[in-house]
N, C-alpha and C positions, 0 to 999 in steps of 0.2 A: 485754500486753507480755511478751516472753520474756526470760529471763536467759541471754544468750548465753555469757558466761564459764562459767556453771554447766553449760550444755549441753556445752561442750567438756570441762569437768572430768569430767562424768558419763560421757561417751563414752570417754575415755582408758583407764580400766581395762577396759572392755568390749572395746575394740580390742586391748589388750594380751593379753586372754584368747584372742582369735582368733589373734593372732600366735603365741602360745605353743602353741596347739593345732594350727596348720598352718604351722610355721615355713618349710618349703621353699617352699610356695606364696607366702607373704607376703614372702619374700626377693625374689622376682621382682617383686612389686608395689612394694616399697620401692625396688628398683633402677629400675623404670620411673618412679616419682615423682621420684627423684633426677635421672635423666636428663632428664625433661621440664622440671624446674624449674631446671636448671643454666643459668647465663648463657651465652648464645650471641649470635645476632643480636638477640634480645630479652633484656633483663635479667630477673633473677628477680622483681623487683617487678611488672613488666609481666605476666609469666606468672602470678603470683598473682592479679592483677586479672582476668585471663582466667578463671582457675579460679573466682574469686568470681562472675563473670558466668554461667558455666556452672552453678554451684551454685544461682543464682537461677532459671535457666530450667528446671532439672530438679527444683526445689523440694526440695532436700535440706538440712534444718535443720542437722544436724551439719557438713555441708560448708560451709555459710554461716559457721558459728561458727569452724571451723578456718581458712578462707581469709580471713575478716575479721580474725582475730587476726594471721595472717601478713602481711596488708596493712599493719596498724598497725606490726608489728615491723620491716617492711622500709621504713617511712617513707612509705607512701602517704598522700596528703592526702585530706581529706574531699571536696574538689573532684574529685580523680582517681577516687575511689570513685563519686561521683555520675555522672561521665561513663561509667564502666564499667557501672553498673547502668542508665543510660539506654539503652545499647546492648543490654543484656540485655532490657529492656522491649520494645524494638523487635523483637528476635528472638523473644521469648517471649509477646508480646501480653498480654492481661489477667491471666492467672495469674502471669506473671512480674512484673507491676506490683505485685501483692500481696506477693510474696516480696522484691521490690526494697526495699519499705518496711522489711521485716524485716532485710535486709542492711545498710542504713544504720543501723538501730537497733543491730545487732550491732557495726558499726564504731565507733559513738559510745560504746558501753559499754566496748569494749576500749581505745579511745583515752583515755577518762576513767580507767580503771583504771591504764593506763600512766602517765598524767600525775600521778595521785595516789600513785604509788609502787608 
């Protein structure tokens, strides 16, 4: 069992180091992320669920951690996450099934942490 909040916490200073080392390049990445996640025809929660599904299919642990946390923070329900990862499983086949189990574990840990204060 992985500690998903710890994964997110450990990655944050590493990502900050990259941002500080390549600020101009990362400004573009940050702008892209802001634009992609901005509410439009799809709300931000839906877009975060899509990002979580993609995280599962590309098997990116830190991505799963950050997008599971964002899903919790945006009010996604466990049932919404289950439907999201079911679609990821369909698109990603067997390997995605393995990471889908980890994505729901990550969601549960962040939801428990948020509920506990």
